[in-house]
N, C-alpha and C positions, 0 to 999 in steps of 0.2 A: 342575523349573523353579521359580525363586525368585518370591516374591510381587511384588517390584519389577518383574520381567520381565512378569508378568501385568498389572500396573497400566500399564506402559508400552505394552503391546500394546493394552489396552482404550482407553487415551487415543488412540493412533495410529488405531485404527479409528473412534473418535468423530470425530477431526479429519478423517479421510478422508471420513466421512459428511457433514461440514460442507462439504467441497470439492465433493462431489457435489451438494448442495443449491444451492450458489452457482453452479455451472455450469448447473443447471436453471433458476435464476432469471435467468441470463445477467448476473450481476453480476461474473463473472470471465471472462476469455477462455479459449479451449481451451488455449493455451500456459501460462497461469497454472495451470489445472487440472492439466495434465501435470506441471508443476514440483512442485506441492504433492503430487500423487499419488505422484510419485517419492520425495519426501522421506518421506512416511508409510510407503511400502513399505520403504524402506531402514531406517527406524526399527524396523519390525516384524521385518525380517530380522535386524538387529543385536541386537534384544532377544531374539529366539528362539534365535539362534546367536551368542552373544557371541564365540566363538572365531574367527569369520570375520574379525574385525578384526585377529587375529594375522598374517594374510597381509600386512598393510601395515606391521607394526612393524619388521621387519628392514630393508627398503629405506629406510625413513624414519629409522631409528636411534632408535626410541622403544621403551621397555622393555615397556609394557603395551598391549594392543590397545584397551582402553577409553580410554586417553589419546588415541589416534588419533581416536576418535569425538568426544571432547570438543574437541580442537583443531579438527577440521573443523566442529563445531557452532559454535564461537566465531567462526571465520572466516565462516561462513555468516550468522551473526547480524550481524556487522559489515557484510557486504555488503548484507543486506536493510535494515539501518538506514540505510545510505548511500542506497539507492534510495528509501526512504521520505522521507529528507531532501530529495532532489532533487525528488521529486514534490510535496512540501509547498511548496517554494520556487516551483515552476512554478505551482501553484494560487494562491499568494499574489500572484504577478505578474499572473496572469490576472484575479484578483479586483480588484486595484488598477486595472488597465486598464478593467475594466467600470465600477467606481465612478466613475472619472474621466469616462468617456463619459456616464454618467447625470447626473453633476453638471453637465457642460457643456450637456447637453440641457435640464436643468431651469433653468439660468441663462439660456439662450437663450429658453426659454419665458417665464420671468419678465420678461425684457427686452421681449419682444413684448407681454406683457400690460400692462406699464407704458406702452409707447408707445401702445397702444390707449386706455388710460385718459387719457393726456395729450391725445390728440386729442379726446376727448369733453369733458374739462374745459376745456382750453385750445384752442378752435378757432382756426384761422388768422384772419388779419385780417378784420374785418367792414367792408365798404365802406359 
């Protein structure tokens, strides 16, 4: 086993341990945990048995097995980046909505305070 394979396996085990901690903290859902666990298990398998990727080379018309892993990794990264972008946009829209509502409430409160002050300073007609 090459040093790079050992380093990849160690990193994958570390990343898997982070996933376990996140599920215990309930900061990720069980589906997210299963997704990331599958990713890290696949990384460990491919790092341990790199020849396993050769199974996919002929049907896909790719010369080397490691190229398959790289292509799949790039596609996965683009997909995860897209999901992150969508989630960020949703968060921005929700935050904008909340800020607008708070600003309206503060404006209404300020208007009510001004009306109260005006009543005290400028009472209605004195008979």
